[in-house]
C-alpha positions in Angstrom: 0.3 10.6 -32.2 -1.2 7.2 -33.3 0.5 4.4 -32.1 0.3 0.9 -33.4 -0.9 -2.1 -30.4 2.5 -3.3 -30.3 4.8 0.0 -30.1 1.5 1.5 -27.1 2.0 -2.6 -25.3 6.1 -1.1 -25.6 5.0 1.9 -23.9 3.0 0.1 -21.0 5.9 -1.6 -20.4 8.6 0.1 -20.4 6.7 2.0 -18.0 6.1 -0.2 -15.1 9.7 -1.9 -15.2 10.9 2.0 -15.3 8.2 3.2 -12.3 9.2 -0.1 -10.3 13.5 0.3 -10.7 13.3 4.4 -9.5 11.0 3.2 -6.9 13.6 0.1 -6.2 16.4 3.3 -6.2 14.9 5.5 -4.4 15.7 5.4 -0.6 12.0 6.1 0.0 12.3 4.9 3.7 15.8 6.6 4.3 15.2 9.7 2.5 18.0 11.6 1.0 18.5 14.7 -1.5 18.5 11.9 -4.7 14.9 10.6 -3.3 13.4 13.3 -4.4 14.9 13.6 -8.6 13.2 10.0 -7.8 10.1 10.9 -7.3 9.6 13.0 -9.6 10.8 10.8 -12.2 8.1 8.4 -10.9 5.8 11.1 -11.1 6.5 12.0 -14.9 6.5 8.5 -15.7 2.3 7.7 -14.2 1.5 11.2 -16.0 2.6 10.3 -19.2 0.5 6.3 -18.7 -2.3 8.1 -17.5 -2.2 10.6 -20.4 -1.2 7.2 -22.4 -4.6 5.5 -21.3 -6.8 8.4 -21.7 -5.5 10.2 -24.4 -8.3 10.0 -27.7 -7.7 7.5 -30.7 -9.2 7.6 -33.7 -9.7 3.8 -33.9 -10.9 1.1 -30.3 -8.1 -0.2 -28.8 -8.1 -3.8 -28.6 -9.8 -5.9 -25.6 -6.0 -6.7 -23.9 -4.7 -3.9 -24.2 -7.3 -1.9 -22.4 -7.3 -4.0 -19.8 -3.5 -4.3 -19.9 -3.1 -0.5 -19.4 -5.4 -1.1 -16.6 -3.5 -2.7 -14.9 -0.5 -1.6 -15.2 -1.7 2.3 -14.1 -3.3 0.4 -10.6 0.5 -1.1 -10.5 2.2 2.3 -11.3 -0.6 4.1 -9.4 0.6 2.1 -6.2 3.6 2.2 -6.5 3.8 6.4 -6.6 1.4 5.9 -3.4 3.7 4.3 -2.0 6.8 5.8 -2.6 4.5 9.4 -1.1 3.7 7.2 1.9 7.9 6.3 2.6 8.5 10.3 1.8 5.8 11.3 4.5 6.7 8.6 7.1 10.1 9.4 7.4 9.4 12.9 8.1 7.6 12.0 11.5 
């Protein structure tokens, strides 16, 4: 899959906003049935963004895109770990 820098930027921005919105609507600290569907969607987006960051590209990425990708991965990973911690502590 060949994407331009602008197209990839769009994926990164949509991905981080989607993860934050899913986490916000997931009822993480008050687990209901929909919480697990939101968690699956969160995991899917996180995995897609990791794939997007570490896939092989024919040409090197611009430095600003590498930095943005790393920052977004930190944010979405931390959000997903917070989701997991919220679900895990609810069962205690």
